[in-house]
Each structure stands twice: as structure tokens, then as C-alpha cells.
N, C-alpha and C positions, 0 to 999 in steps of 0.2 A: 414728374418735374421734382426738383429738390428745393426744399424751403430751409431758412435758417433762423436760428435764434440765439439771442445773447442772454444767458441767464446770469443774474447778479444777484449778489446777497452781502451783508455783513460775513466776515470770516468766521462763522460758526459753523456748528453741526447744522444749522439750517440750510446752509448752502449746499453742504453734501447730500442731504436729504432731496433739495430741490434737483441737483442734477441726476442723483439715482433714480427718482420718479420719470425725469425724461427719458432715461436709458430704458428703463423697464416698460415705456410705452414706444420704444422702437428708435428712439433719437440715437445718433452716432456723435460721439465727441468729434470736434473740428479744432485742431490745434492746441496748444496748451493752455492751461488756466492762467488767468493773469491776476494779480493783486496790486492794489494801491491804497495809500493812505488817504481818507476822506478827512481833510482838514476840519471841515465845518462840524463833524460829529464826532471826530476824534477816535475814529473806528479804522481798522483796515476792511477793505471791501475786496471781494473776490468775483471773478468773471469766469464763464467758460461758455464758448460758443459750442453749437449743436446744429447738427443738420438732419433731415429725414426726406426719403422719397415718398411721395404721396401721388395718387392717382388722379388728384383734382387740379382744375387750373388754378393758378396763383390769381387772387383777388385782394387789393390792400385792405377790405375789411375783415378777411378770414382772421379768427382767433387762431394764432399759431399754437398756444398751447394745448388746444383741442384737437391738433390734428393728431 
């Protein structure tokens, strides 16, 4: 089955590291990254969807980042 995550972070190198870590664990980019201005905190936020094929059945309590 395929699982989905949306990675988000302030638009800094930490976001790039978060996405790179997911890719190194077998996740695949899904679509284009997105950027939006966070008015409450005065920063740009970045997001990237990723997917991964797994052998297990999906359950709502699974920790997606640990797959």
C-alpha cells in the first residue's frame, strides 16, 4: 500500500534536511513543493508531499515518519 506525508518547516536549510532524510528512507516526492507566508510568525513556510510503498496495512495510529 502507499502512504502519504506532508513535510512542512520554515523555509530554511532544516526543511531541505527534512526532505532529504525522507528521501534517504525510501520516500518519493509527490508533486511540487509549496511556499506560503506565515503572517502569525512573519516567516515563509515550505511544504513537500512525499509517498512511500509499504508492506503493512494502514492504520490511523501508525507513525508515518517511522515507516
